[in-house]
FIDO-343028 format. One record per residue: residue number from 0; z, y, x negated of N, C-alpha, C in turn. Coordinates in steps of 0.2 Angstrom, whole numbers, plus 5000, padded with zeros to 4 digits. Each point is the difference from the previous one (the first is absolute). Layout:
% residues N
{NUM {Z Y X} {Z Y X} {Z Y X}}
...
This chain:
% residues 380
{0 {4649 5524 4312} {5002 5000 4993} {5002 4994 4997}}
{1 {4997 4997 4995} {5002 4994 4997} {5008 5000 4998}}
{2 {5003 4995 5001} {5007 4999 4999} {5001 4999 4993}}
{3 {5006 5003 4997} {5002 4999 4993} {5003 4993 4999}}
{4 {4998 4997 4994} {5002 4993 4999} {5008 5000 5000}}
{5 {5002 4995 5004} {5007 4999 5001} {5004 5004 5005}}
{6 {4996 5005 5003} {5003 5004 5006} {4997 4998 5006}}
{7 {4995 4996 5001} {4997 4999 5006} {5005 4996 5005}}
{8 {5001 5002 5006} {5005 4997 5004} {4997 4994 5003}}
{9 {5004 4994 5000} {4998 4994 5003} {5001 5000 5008}}
{10 {4996 4998 5004} {5001 5000 5007} {5006 4996 5002}}
{11 {5004 5001 5005} {5006 4996 5001} {4997 4993 5003}}
{12 {5005 4995 5000} {4998 4993 5001} {4998 5000 5008}}
{13 {5003 5004 5004} {4999 5000 5007} {4995 5005 5002}}
{14 {4996 5003 4996} {4995 5005 5002} {4994 4996 5003}}
{15 {4996 5003 5004} {4995 4997 5003} {4995 4997 4995}}
{16 {4998 4994 5001} {4995 4997 4996} {5003 4997 4994}}
{17 {5007 5000 4999} {5003 4998 4994} {5006 4995 5003}}
{18 {4998 4994 5000} {5005 4995 5002} {5002 5000 5007}}
{19 {5006 5002 5003} {5002 5000 5007} {4996 5005 5004}}
{20 {4998 4998 5006} {4996 5004 5004} {5005 5005 5004}}
{21 {4998 5006 5000} {5004 5006 5004} {4999 4998 5007}}
{22 {5006 5001 5004} {5000 5000 5007} {4996 5005 5003}}
{23 {4999 5006 4997} {4996 5005 5003} {4992 4998 5000}}
{24 {4998 4996 4996} {4993 4998 5000} {4998 4996 5006}}
{25 {4994 5002 5003} {4998 4997 5006} {4993 4997 4998}}
{26 {5000 4994 5003} {4994 4996 4999} {4994 5003 5004}}
{27 {4994 5001 4998} {4995 5003 5003} {4998 4997 5007}}
{28 {5001 4994 5001} {4998 4997 5006} {5005 5002 5005}}
{29 {5007 5000 4998} {5005 5002 5005} {4999 5007 5002}}
{30 {4998 5004 4995} {5000 5007 5001} {4994 5001 5005}}
{31 {4995 4997 5000} {4995 5000 5005} {5002 4998 5007}}
{32 {5004 4995 5000} {5003 4997 5006} {5004 5005 5004}}
{33 {5005 5003 4995} {5004 5006 5003} {4997 5006 5003}}
{34 {4994 5002 4996} {4996 5005 5003} {4997 4999 5006}}
{35 {4998 4994 5001} {4996 4998 5006} {5006 5000 5006}}
{36 {5006 4997 4998} {5005 5000 5005} {5002 5007 5003}}
{37 {5000 5005 4995} {5002 5006 5002} {4995 5004 5004}}
{38 {4994 4998 4999} {4994 5003 5004} {5000 4997 5007}}
{39 {5002 4994 5000} {5000 4996 5006} {5005 5003 5005}}
{40 {5006 5001 4997} {5006 5003 5004} {4999 5007 5002}}
{41 {4996 5004 4996} {4999 5007 5001} {4995 5000 5006}}
{42 {4995 4995 5000} {4995 5000 5005} {5003 4998 5007}}
{43 {5004 4995 4999} {5004 4998 5006} {5004 5005 5004}}
{44 {5003 5004 4995} {5004 5006 5003} {4996 5005 5003}}
{45 {4994 5001 4997} {4996 5005 5003} {4997 4998 5006}}
{46 {4998 4994 5000} {4997 4997 5007} {5005 5000 5005}}
{47 {5007 4998 4999} {5005 5001 5005} {5000 5007 5003}}
{48 {5000 5005 4995} {5001 5007 5002} {4994 5002 5004}}
{49 {4994 4997 4998} {4994 5002 5004} {5000 4997 5007}}
{50 {5003 4994 5001} {4999 4997 5006} {5006 5002 5005}}
{51 {5005 5003 4998} {5005 5003 5004} {4998 5006 5003}}
{52 {4999 5000 5007} {4998 5006 5003} {5006 5004 5003}}
{53 {4999 5007 5000} {5005 5005 5002} {4999 5002 5008}}
{54 {5005 4999 5003} {5000 5002 5008} {5004 5007 5001}}
{55 {4997 5005 5002} {5004 5006 5002} {5004 4999 5006}}
{56 {5006 5003 5000} {5004 4999 5006} {5005 5006 5000}}
{57 {5004 5000 5005} {5005 5005 5000} {5006 4997 5005}}
{58 {5006 5001 4998} {5005 4998 5004} {5001 5003 5007}}
{59 {4999 4996 5005} {5000 5002 5007} {5002 4995 5005}}
{60 {5007 5000 5000} {5003 4994 5004} {4998 5000 5008}}
{61 {4999 4995 5003} {5001 4993 4997} {4994 4996 4997}}
{62 {4995 5004 4999} {4994 4997 4997} {5000 4999 4993}}
{63 {5003 5004 4996} {5001 4999 4993} {5007 5003 4998}}
{64 {5004 4995 4997} {5007 5002 4998} {5001 4997 4993}}
{65 {5004 5004 4996} {5001 4998 4993} {5006 4996 5000}}
{66 {5000 4994 4996} {5006 4996 4999} {5004 5003 4994}}
{67 {5006 4997 5000} {5005 5002 4995} {4997 4998 4993}}
{68 {4996 4995 4999} {4997 4998 4994} {4994 5003 4998}}
{69 {4998 5005 5004} {4993 5004 4999} {4994 4997 5003}}
{70 {5001 4994 5003} {4995 4998 5004} {4999 5003 5007}}
{71 {4996 4997 5004} {4999 5003 5007} {5000 4995 5005}}
{72 {5001 5002 5006} {5000 4996 5006} {4998 5004 5006}}
{73 {4998 4997 5006} {4999 5004 5006} {4994 4996 5003}}
{74 {4998 5003 5006} {4994 4997 5004} {4993 5000 4996}}
{75 {4999 5006 4997} {4994 5001 4996} {5000 4995 4994}}
{76 {5006 5000 4997} {5000 4996 4993} {4999 4993 5002}}
{77 {5003 4997 5006} {4999 4993 5002} {4992 4999 5001}}
{78 {4997 5005 5003} {4993 4999 5001} {4996 5000 4994}}
{79 {5001 5004 4995} {4996 5000 4994} {5002 4994 4996}}
{80 {5006 4998 5000} {5002 4994 4996} {4995 4994 5003}}
{81 {4999 5000 5006} {4996 4994 5003} {4992 5001 4998}}
{82 {4998 5007 5000} {4993 5001 4997} {5000 4998 4993}}
{83 {5004 5002 4996} {5000 4999 4993} {5001 4992 4998}}
{84 {5003 4997 5004} {5001 4992 4999} {4993 4997 5002}}
{85 {4997 5002 5005} {4994 4997 5002} {4994 5002 4995}}
{86 {5000 5006 4997} {4995 5002 4996} {5002 4998 4992}}
{87 {5006 4997 4999} {5002 4999 4994} {5000 5006 4995}}
{88 {5003 5005 5003} {5001 5006 4996} {5007 5001 4997}}
{89 {5000 5002 4994} {5006 5003 4996} {5000 5007 5001}}
{90 {5006 5003 5003} {5000 5007 5002} {5007 5003 4998}}
{91 {5000 5006 5000} {5006 5004 5000} {4999 5006 5004}}
{92 {5006 5002 5003} {5000 5007 5004} {5001 5006 4996}}
{93 {4997 5005 5001} {5002 5006 4997} {5001 5006 5005}}
{94 {5005 5003 5000} {5002 5005 5005} {4997 5007 4999}}
{95 {4998 5003 5006} {4996 5006 4999} {5001 5003 5007}}
{96 {4997 5006 5001} {5001 5003 5007} {4993 4998 5004}}
{97 {5000 5003 5006} {4994 4998 5004} {4994 5002 4997}}
{98 {4999 5006 4998} {4994 5003 4996} {4998 4995 4994}}
{99 {5006 4999 4996} {4998 4995 4995} {4998 4994 5001}}
{100 {5002 4997 5006} {4997 4993 5002} {4993 5001 5002}}
{101 {4998 5005 5003} {4993 5001 5001} {4996 5001 4994}}
{102 {5002 5005 4996} {4996 5002 4994} {5000 4994 4995}}
{103 {5006 4996 4999} {5000 4995 4996} {4995 4994 5001}}
{104 {4999 4999 5007} {4995 4995 5002} {4993 5003 4999}}
{105 {4999 5006 5001} {4993 5003 4999} {4998 5000 4993}}
{106 {5004 5002 4996} {4998 5000 4992} {5001 4994 4997}}
{107 {5002 4994 5003} {5000 4994 4997} {5007 4998 4996}}
{108 {5005 5005 5001} {5006 4999 4997} {5004 4994 5003}}
{109 {4999 4999 5007} {5003 4995 5004} {4995 4995 5002}}
{110 {5002 4994 5000} {4996 4995 5003} {5000 5001 5008}}
{111 {5005 5002 5003} {5001 5001 5007} {5006 5005 5001}}
{112 {5001 5003 5005} {5006 5003 5002} {5003 4998 5007}}
{113 {5006 4998 5000} {5003 4997 5006} {5007 5002 5001}}
{114 {5002 5003 5006} {5006 5002 5002} {5000 5000 5008}}
{115 {5001 5006 5002} {4999 5002 5008} {4995 5005 5000}}
{116 {4994 4998 4998} {4995 5005 4998} {4995 5000 5007}}
{117 {5000 5006 5003} {4996 5001 5006} {4993 5001 4998}}
{118 {4996 4997 5004} {4992 5000 4999} {4998 5007 5004}}
{119 {4997 5004 4996} {4998 5006 5003} {4993 5002 4998}}
{120 {4996 5004 5004} {4993 5001 4998} {5000 5004 4993}}
{121 {5005 5004 4999} {5000 5004 4994} {5000 4995 4994}}
{122 {5005 4995 5000} {5001 4995 4995} {4994 4996 4999}}
{123 {4997 4998 5006} {4994 4996 5000} {4994 5003 4996}}
{124 {5000 5007 4999} {4995 5003 4996} {5001 4999 4993}}
{125 {5006 4998 4998} {5001 4999 4993} {5001 4992 4998}}
{126 {5003 4996 5004} {5001 4993 4999} {4998 4996 5006}}
{127 {5000 4994 4999} {4999 4995 5005} {5007 4997 5002}}
{128 {5000 4997 5006} {5006 4997 5003} {4999 4993 5002}}
{129 {5005 4996 5000} {4999 4993 5003} {5001 5001 5007}}
{130 {4999 4994 5004} {5002 5000 5007} {5007 5002 5001}}
{131 {5002 5004 5005} {5007 5002 5001} {5004 4994 5001}}
{132 {5006 5000 4997} {5005 4995 5000} {5006 5002 5005}}
{133 {5000 5006 5002} {5006 5002 5004} {4997 5006 5004}}
{134 {5002 5000 5007} {4998 5005 5004} {5006 5004 5003}}
{135 {5001 5006 5000} {5006 5003 5002} {4997 5007 5003}}
{136 {5005 5005 5000} {4999 5007 5002} {5005 5004 4997}}
{137 {4999 5007 5002} {5005 5005 4997} {5006 5000 5005}}
{138 {5006 5001 4997} {5006 5000 5004} {5003 5007 4999}}
{139 {5005 5002 5004} {5003 5006 4999} {5008 4999 5000}}
{140 {5003 5003 4994} {5007 5000 4999} {5003 5006 5002}}
{141 {5005 5000 5004} {5003 5006 5003} {5008 5000 4998}}
{142 {5003 5005 5000} {5007 5000 4999} {5004 5000 5006}}
{143 {5007 4998 4999} {5005 5000 5006} {5004 5007 4999}}
{144 {5001 5003 5006} {5004 5006 5000} {5006 4999 5004}}
{145 {5006 5003 4999} {5006 5000 5005} {4998 5003 5006}}
{146 {5002 4998 5006} {4999 5002 5006} {5003 5007 5002}}
{147 {4997 5004 5002} {5003 5006 5003} {5002 5000 5007}}
{148 {5004 5005 5002} {5002 5000 5007} {4994 4999 5005}}
{149 {4995 5005 4999} {4994 5000 5004} {4997 4993 5001}}
{150 {4999 4997 4994} {4997 4994 4999} {5004 4994 5004}}
{151 {5006 5001 5000} {5004 4995 5003} {5000 5001 5008}}
{152 {5000 5006 5002} {4999 5001 5007} {4993 4997 5003}}
{153 {4995 5002 4996} {4993 4997 5002} {5000 4993 5000}}
{154 {5003 4997 4995} {5001 4992 5000} {5003 4997 5006}}
{155 {5005 5004 5003} {5004 4998 5006} {4996 5001 5006}}
{156 {4995 5004 5000} {4995 5001 5005} {4994 4996 5000}}
{157 {5000 4996 4995} {4994 4995 4999} {4999 4996 5006}}
{158 {4994 4999 5003} {4999 4996 5006} {5003 4993 5000}}
{159 {5000 4996 4994} {5003 4994 4999} {5008 5000 5001}}
{160 {5003 5005 4997} {5007 5001 5001} {5002 5002 5007}}
{161 {4996 5004 5003} {5002 5002 5007} {4999 4994 5004}}
{162 {4995 4996 4999} {4999 4993 5004} {5006 4996 4999}}
{163 {5003 4999 4994} {5006 4996 4999} {5006 5003 5004}}
{164 {5000 5007 5000} {5006 5003 5004} {4999 4998 5008}}
{165 {4994 5001 5002} {4999 4999 5007} {5001 4992 5002}}
{166 {4998 4996 4995} {5001 4993 5001} {5008 4998 5001}}
{167 {5003 5003 4995} {5008 4999 5000} {5003 5003 5007}}
{168 {4998 5005 5002} {5003 5003 5006} {4998 4995 5006}}
{169 {4994 4998 5000} {4998 4995 5005} {5004 4994 5000}}
{170 {5001 4997 4994} {5004 4994 5000} {5007 5001 5002}}
{171 {5003 5006 4998} {5007 5002 5003} {5000 5000 5007}}
{172 {4995 5003 5003} {5000 5001 5007} {4999 4993 5004}}
{173 {4996 4996 4997} {5000 4993 5003} {5006 4996 5000}}
{174 {5004 5000 4994} {5006 4996 5000} {5005 5004 5004}}
{175 {5000 5006 5000} {5005 5004 5005} {4999 4999 5007}}
{176 {4994 4999 5002} {4998 4998 5007} {5002 4993 5002}}
{177 {4999 4996 4995} {5002 4993 5001} {5008 4999 5001}}
{178 {5004 5003 4996} {5007 5000 5001} {5002 5004 5006}}
{179 {4997 5005 5002} {5002 5003 5006} {4999 4996 5006}}
{180 {4994 4996 5000} {4999 4995 5006} {5006 4996 5001}}
{181 {5003 4997 4995} {5006 4995 5001} {5006 5004 5001}}
{182 {5001 5006 4997} {5006 5003 5000} {5001 5005 5006}}
{183 {4995 5002 5003} {5001 5006 5005} {5005 4998 5006}}
{184 {5000 4993 5002} {5005 4999 5005} {5006 4997 4997}}
{185 {5000 4996 4995} {5006 4997 4997} {5004 5005 4996}}
{186 {4997 5005 4997} {5003 5005 4996} {4998 5007 5002}}
{187 {5001 5002 5006} {4998 5007 5002} {5004 5005 4997}}
{188 {5006 4999 4997} {5003 5005 4997} {4996 5003 4994}}
{189 {4997 4996 4996} {4996 5002 4994} {4993 5000 5001}}
{190 {4997 4996 5005} {4993 5000 5001} {4998 5002 5007}}
{191 {5004 5003 5004} {4999 5002 5007} {4996 5007 5000}}
{192 {5001 5002 5007} {4996 5007 5001} {4993 4999 5002}}
{193 {4996 5005 5000} {4993 5000 5001} {4997 4995 4995}}
{194 {4993 4999 5002} {4996 4996 4996} {4999 5003 4993}}
{195 {4999 5006 5000} {4999 5004 4994} {5007 5000 4996}}
{196 {5006 5001 5003} {5006 5000 4996} {5001 4993 4998}}
{197 {4999 4995 5004} {5001 4993 4997} {4996 4998 4995}}
{198 {4993 5001 5000} {4996 4998 4995} {5001 5005 4994}}
{199 {5002 5006 5001} {5002 5004 4994} {5006 4997 4996}}
{200 {5005 4997 5004} {5006 4997 4997} {4998 4994 4996}}
{201 {4995 4996 5003} {4997 4994 4996} {4997 5002 4994}}
{202 {4996 5006 5000} {4997 5002 4994} {5005 5002 4995}}
{203 {5005 5004 5002} {5005 5002 4995} {5003 4993 4997}}
{204 {5002 4995 5004} {5003 4994 4997} {4995 4997 4995}}
{205 {4994 4999 5002} {4995 4997 4996} {5000 5004 4993}}
{206 {5000 5007 5000} {4999 5004 4994} {5007 4999 4995}}
{207 {5006 5000 5003} {5006 4999 4996} {5000 4993 4998}}
{208 {4998 4995 5004} {5000 4993 4997} {4995 4999 4994}}
{209 {4994 5003 5001} {4995 4999 4994} {5003 5003 4994}}
{210 {5003 5006 5000} {5003 5003 4994} {5006 4998 4998}}
{211 {5003 4995 5004} {5006 4997 4998} {5006 5005 5000}}
{212 {4999 5006 5004} {5006 5004 5000} {5005 4998 5005}}
{213 {4997 4998 5006} {5005 4996 5005} {5006 5005 5002}}
{214 {4998 5005 5004} {5006 5004 5002} {5005 4997 5005}}
{215 {4997 4995 5003} {5005 4996 5005} {5000 5003 5007}}
{216 {4997 5006 5001} {5000 5003 5006} {4996 4996 5005}}
{217 {4995 4997 4998} {4996 4996 5004} {4999 4993 4997}}
{218 {5002 4995 5004} {4999 4993 4998} {4999 4995 5006}}
{219 {4996 4995 5000} {4998 4996 5005} {5006 4995 5002}}
{220 {5002 4999 5006} {5005 4995 5002} {4998 4994 5004}}
{221 {4994 5001 5003} {4997 4994 5003} {4997 4995 4996}}
{222 {4999 4994 5002} {4997 4995 4996} {4993 5002 4998}}
{223 {4996 5002 5005} {4993 5002 4998} {5000 5005 4995}}
{224 {5004 5005 5001} {5001 5006 4996} {5001 4998 4993}}
{225 {5005 4996 4999} {5002 4997 4993} {4994 4996 4997}}
{226 {4997 4996 5004} {4994 4997 4997} {4995 5005 4997}}
{227 {4999 5005 5004} {4995 5005 4998} {5002 5003 4994}}
{228 {5007 5002 5000} {5003 5003 4994} {4999 4995 4994}}
{229 {5001 4994 5001} {5000 4995 4994} {4993 5000 4997}}
{230 {4995 5000 5004} {4993 5000 4997} {4998 5006 4997}}
{231 {5003 5006 5003} {4998 5006 4998} {5003 5002 4993}}
{232 {5006 4997 4999} {5003 5001 4993} {4996 4998 4995}}
{233 {4997 4993 5001} {4996 4997 4994} {4993 5003 5000}}
{234 {4998 5002 5006} {4993 5004 4999} {5001 5006 4997}}
{235 {5005 5004 5001} {5001 5006 4997} {5000 5000 4992}}
{236 {5003 4995 4998} {5000 4999 4992} {4993 5000 4997}}
{237 {4995 4997 5004} {4993 4999 4998} {4997 5007 5001}}
{238 {5001 5003 5006} {4997 5007 5001} {5002 5005 4996}}
{239 {5007 5000 4998} {5002 5006 4996} {4997 4999 4992}}
{240 {4999 4994 4998} {4997 4999 4994} {4993 5002 5000}}
{241 {4996 4999 5005} {4993 5003 5001} {5000 5007 5000}}
{242 {5005 5003 5004} {5000 5007 5000} {5002 5004 4994}}
{243 {5004 4997 4996} {5002 5002 4993} {4995 5000 4996}}
{244 {4996 4995 5000} {4994 4999 4995} {4995 5005 5002}}
{245 {4999 5002 5007} {4995 5005 5002} {5002 5007 4997}}
{246 {5006 5002 5000} {5003 5006 4998} {4999 5000 4992}}
{247 {5002 4995 4997} {4999 5000 4993} {4993 5001 4998}}
{248 {4995 4996 5003} {4993 5001 4998} {4997 5007 5002}}
{249 {5002 5003 5005} {4998 5007 5001} {5003 5005 4995}}
{250 {5006 4999 4998} {5003 5005 4995} {4997 4999 4993}}
{251 {4998 4993 4999} {4997 4999 4993} {4993 5003 5000}}
{252 {4996 5000 5005} {4994 5003 5000} {5000 5008 4998}}
{253 {5006 5003 5002} {5000 5007 4998} {5001 5001 4993}}
{254 {5002 4995 4996} {5001 5000 4993} {4993 5000 4996}}
{255 {4995 4999 5004} {4993 4999 4997} {4996 5006 5000}}
{256 {4998 5002 4995} {4996 5006 4999} {4994 4999 5005}}
{257 {4999 5005 5005} {4995 4999 5005} {4994 5004 4999}}
{258 {5000 5004 4994} {4994 5004 4999} {4994 4997 4999}}
{259 {5000 4993 4997} {4994 4996 4999} {5001 4994 5004}}
{260 {4995 4999 5004} {5000 4994 5004} {4994 4996 4999}}
{261 {4995 5002 4996} {4994 4997 4999} {4995 5004 4996}}
{262 {4994 4997 4998} {4996 5004 4995} {4997 5006 5003}}
{263 {5000 5001 5007} {4998 5006 5003} {5005 5006 4998}}
{264 {5006 4999 4998} {5004 5006 4999} {5000 5002 4992}}
{265 {4996 4996 4996} {5000 5002 4993} {4997 5006 4998}}
{266 {4995 5003 5004} {4998 5007 4998} {5005 5005 5001}}
{267 {5005 4999 5004} {5005 5005 5002} {5006 5000 4996}}
{268 {5001 4995 4995} {5006 4999 4997} {4999 5000 4992}}
{269 {5006 5000 4997} {4999 4999 4992} {4999 4993 4999}}
{270 {4995 4998 4996} {4998 4993 4999} {5000 4999 4992}}
{271 {5002 4994 4998} {4999 4998 4993} {4996 4994 4999}}
{272 {4997 4998 4995} {4996 4994 4998} {5000 4999 4993}}
{273 {4999 4994 4998} {5000 4998 4993} {4994 5003 4997}}
{274 {5000 5003 4994} {4995 5003 4996} {4995 4995 4999}}
{275 {4993 5001 5000} {4994 4996 4998} {4999 4994 5005}}
{276 {5004 5000 5006} {5000 4995 5005} {4995 5001 5005}}
{277 {4998 4994 5003} {4995 5001 5006} {5003 5004 5005}}
{278 {5007 4999 5001} {5003 5004 5006} {4999 5008 4999}}
{279 {5001 5002 4993} {4999 5007 4999} {4992 5002 5001}}
{280 {4996 4996 4999} {4993 5001 5001} {4998 5001 5007}}
{281 {5003 4995 5004} {4999 5000 5007} {5003 5006 5004}}
{282 {5006 5002 4998} {5003 5006 5002} {4996 5006 4999}}
{283 {4997 5001 4994} {4996 5006 4998} {4994 5000 5005}}
{284 {4997 4994 5001} {4994 5000 5004} {5002 5002 5007}}
{285 {5006 4998 5002} {5002 5001 5007} {5003 5008 5001}}
{286 {5000 5004 4995} {5002 5006 5000} {5007 5001 4999}}
{287 {5004 4995 4998} {5007 5000 4999} {5001 5002 4993}}
{288 {5004 5006 4998} {5001 5002 4994} {5007 4997 4997}}
{289 {4999 4994 4997} {5006 4996 4998} {5002 5001 4993}}
{290 {5007 5000 4999} {5002 5001 4994} {5000 4994 4996}}
{291 {4997 4999 4994} {5000 4994 4996} {5006 4999 4996}}
{292 {5002 4994 5000} {5006 4998 4996} {4998 4994 4995}}
{293 {5003 5001 4994} {4997 4995 4994} {5003 4993 5001}}
{294 {5005 4999 5004} {5002 4993 5001} {5002 5000 5008}}
{295 {5000 4993 5002} {5002 4999 5007} {5008 5001 5001}}
{296 {5004 4999 4995} {5007 5001 5000} {5002 5008 5002}}
{297 {4996 5004 4996} {5001 5007 5001} {4998 5003 5007}}
{298 {4995 4997 5002} {4997 5001 5007} {5006 4998 5005}}
{299 {5002 4994 5000} {5005 4998 5004} {5007 5004 5000}}
{300 {5002 5002 4994} {5005 5004 4999} {4999 5007 5003}}
{301 {4994 5003 5000} {4999 5006 5003} {5000 5000 5008}}
{302 {4998 4994 5003} {5001 4999 5007} {5007 5000 5002}}
{303 {5004 4996 4996} {5007 4999 5001} {5004 5007 5000}}
{304 {4998 5004 4995} {5003 5006 4999} {4998 5006 5005}}
{305 {4994 4998 5004} {4998 5005 5004} {4995 5005 4997}}
{306 {4998 4999 4994} {4995 5004 4996} {4993 5000 5003}}
{307 {4998 4994 5003} {4994 4999 5004} {5002 4997 5006}}
{308 {4996 5001 5006} {5002 4997 5006} {4997 4993 5001}}
{309 {4995 4998 4996} {4997 4993 5000} {4997 4999 4993}}
{310 {5000 4993 4998} {4997 4998 4994} {4995 4994 5002}}
{311 {4994 5001 4999} {4994 4995 5002} {4998 4996 4994}}
{312 {5000 4994 5001} {4998 4995 4995} {4998 4993 5004}}
{313 {4998 4995 4996} {4998 4994 5003} {5006 4997 5003}}
{314 {4999 4998 5006} {5006 4997 5005} {5004 4995 4997}}
{315 {4997 4994 4997} {5005 4995 4997} {5004 5002 4994}}
{316 {4997 5005 4996} {5003 5002 4994} {5006 5005 5002}}
{317 {4999 5004 5006} {5005 5004 5002} {5006 4996 5003}}
{318 {4999 4995 5004} {5005 4996 5003} {5004 4996 4994}}
{319 {4997 4998 4995} {5003 4996 4995} {5004 5005 4996}}
{320 {4998 5006 4999} {5003 5005 4996} {5007 5002 5004}}
{321 {4999 5001 5006} {5005 5002 5004} {5006 4995 5000}}
{322 {4999 4994 5000} {5005 4995 5000} {5003 4999 4993}}
{323 {4997 5003 4995} {5002 4999 4993} {5005 5006 4999}}
{324 {5001 5005 5004} {5005 5005 4998} {5000 5006 5004}}
{325 {4996 5000 5006} {5001 5006 5004} {5001 4998 5007}}
{326 {5002 4994 5002} {5002 4998 5006} {5006 5004 5003}}
{327 {4999 5003 5006} {5006 5004 5002} {4998 5007 4999}}
{328 {4996 5002 4995} {4998 5007 4999} {4993 5001 5002}}
{329 {4996 4995 5000} {4993 5001 5002} {4998 4995 5005}}
{330 {4996 5001 5004} {4997 4995 5004} {4992 5001 5000}}
{331 {4997 4994 5002} {4993 5000 5000} {4998 5000 5007}}
{332 {4995 5004 5002} {4998 5000 5007} {4995 4994 5001}}
{333 {5000 4997 5007} {4997 4994 5001} {4992 5001 5000}}
{334 {4998 5006 5001} {4992 5001 5000} {4997 4999 4993}}
{335 {4995 4996 4999} {4996 4999 4994} {4993 5003 5001}}
{336 {4997 5004 4996} {4994 5003 5001} {4996 5000 4994}}
{337 {4993 5002 5000} {4996 5000 4994} {5000 4993 4997}}
{338 {4997 4996 5002} {4999 4993 4997} {4999 5000 4993}}
{339 {5003 4996 4996} {4999 5000 4993} {4999 4992 4998}}
{340 {4995 5000 4995} {4999 4993 4997} {5001 5000 4993}}
{341 {5004 4995 4998} {5002 4999 4993} {4995 4995 4997}}
{342 {4997 5002 4994} {4996 4996 4996} {5001 5000 4993}}
{343 {4997 4995 4996} {5000 5000 4993} {4994 5004 4997}}
{344 {5001 5005 4996} {4995 5004 4997} {4997 4996 4994}}
{345 {4993 5000 5000} {4996 4997 4995} {4994 5005 4998}}
{346 {4998 4999 4994} {4994 5004 4998} {4994 4998 5004}}
{347 {4995 5004 5000} {4994 4999 5003} {4996 4994 4996}}
{348 {4997 4996 5004} {4997 4994 4997} {5005 4996 4996}}
{349 {5006 4999 5003} {5005 4996 4996} {4997 4993 5000}}
{350 {5000 4996 4995} {4997 4993 4999} {5004 4995 5004}}
{351 {5007 5002 5002} {5004 4995 5003} {5001 5002 5007}}
{352 {4997 5005 5003} {5002 5003 5007} {4999 4994 5005}}
{353 {4995 4997 5000} {4999 4994 5005} {5005 4995 5000}}
{354 {5002 4998 4994} {5005 4995 4999} {5007 5002 5002}}
{355 {5001 5006 4998} {5007 5003 5002} {5000 5001 5008}}
{356 {4995 5002 5003} {5000 5000 5007} {5001 4994 5004}}
{357 {4997 4994 4997} {5001 4994 5003} {5007 4997 4999}}
{358 {5003 5001 4994} {5007 4998 4999} {5004 5004 5005}}
{359 {4999 5007 5000} {5004 5004 5005} {5000 4998 5007}}
{360 {4994 4998 5003} {4999 4998 5007} {5004 4994 5001}}
{361 {4999 4995 4995} {5004 4994 5001} {5007 5001 5000}}
{362 {5003 5004 4996} {5007 5001 4999} {5003 5003 5006}}
{363 {4996 5005 5003} {5002 5004 5006} {5001 4995 5006}}
{364 {4996 4995 5000} {5000 4995 5006} {5005 4995 4999}}
{365 {5004 5000 4994} {5005 4995 4999} {5007 5001 5002}}
{366 {5004 4995 5002} {5007 5001 5002} {5004 5004 4994}}
{367 {4998 4999 4994} {5004 5003 4995} {5000 5008 5001}}
{368 {4994 5002 5002} {4999 5008 5001} {5004 5002 5006}}
{369 {5000 4996 5005} {5004 5002 5006} {5008 5000 4998}}
{370 {5002 4995 4996} {5007 5000 4998} {5002 5006 4996}}
{371 {4995 5001 4995} {5002 5006 4996} {5000 5006 5004}}
{372 {4996 5001 5005} {5000 5007 5004} {5007 5000 5004}}
{373 {5002 4994 5003} {5006 5000 5003} {5006 5001 4996}}
{374 {5000 4998 4994} {5006 5000 4995} {5000 5008 4997}}
{375 {4995 5003 4999} {5000 5006 4997} {4999 5006 5004}}
{376 {4997 4999 5006} {4998 5006 5005} {5004 4999 5006}}
{377 {5002 4994 5002} {5004 4999 5006} {4995 4999 5006}}
{378 {5002 4999 5006} {4996 4999 5005} {4998 5007 5004}}
{379 {4996 5004 4997} {4998 5006 5004} {4993 5002 4998}}
């Protein structure tokens, strides 16, 4: 609408296009430059996101452990760090369970999955694996129980303990005979009589001297007898220490649950295993009806409380877990069975499979890997 004469508003002096330039006004050339810069930054961010690969994992000490800052460390983490460095990969770990590690690799969610993942034929049907980086086997955790009277008696009848008793009696008889040789004529009041009576007196003297009771009813008076007594007193200190250790060892054995001594006993006792684990699969194939536990800690607690007689899992993980909180409540049997191979899960026809295998084999032959195993697993 045309303005009325004298009422048309004059634009302010600082209005755009009138005198002073507004700060909000952008030069067309600068606007184009800013737009290009924004696009470049967005492209760079997208590229970085696209090049960062995701590795599926799960916390399973000592192979994968979580730091206080949210990062990870462990034997498998050290191995994957070396692979990523050689392949110049930017990666991040994402935690999941065992099934998720396999499924994530199969559907392309994960570039790889690495933890303490056992290579099995069932998993090979879904994904591929690298060369094994650790060879182990299944171990058995059992609880400790207080000794009953019957168990204590059986322990004292153990052949090794009986052998120690007979050895002690033989040593006492030997030193008693020696002191009798010297004392039978010089001290007939205490070591005289028939040969049996004299040697018996010597045996009694050796026993009370060893136990430091020293009744004083028998004591050598000849020079030869006192020399024998001198050497016997010091020898007895060593002997009584050995004998005490034997008794302690035998009684300690009675505190150990003897229901399970090896894998052959598993079909006849209550057994637990980690859910979704290779151990659970093996037990099922072997006809053992094992109770699945969602976590390793719950399984170890069940053994300690006597809810199950044995808990089966990978031997190095069991040993490490026991040292972390169940030492004294649970022990690990020495027998290791059902050999296990740990590998890194990859998708079928993975483009980097050969390169990953080469790096893996080089690292496994390095002293760094040996030191890492000794530091995290110990010498077993």
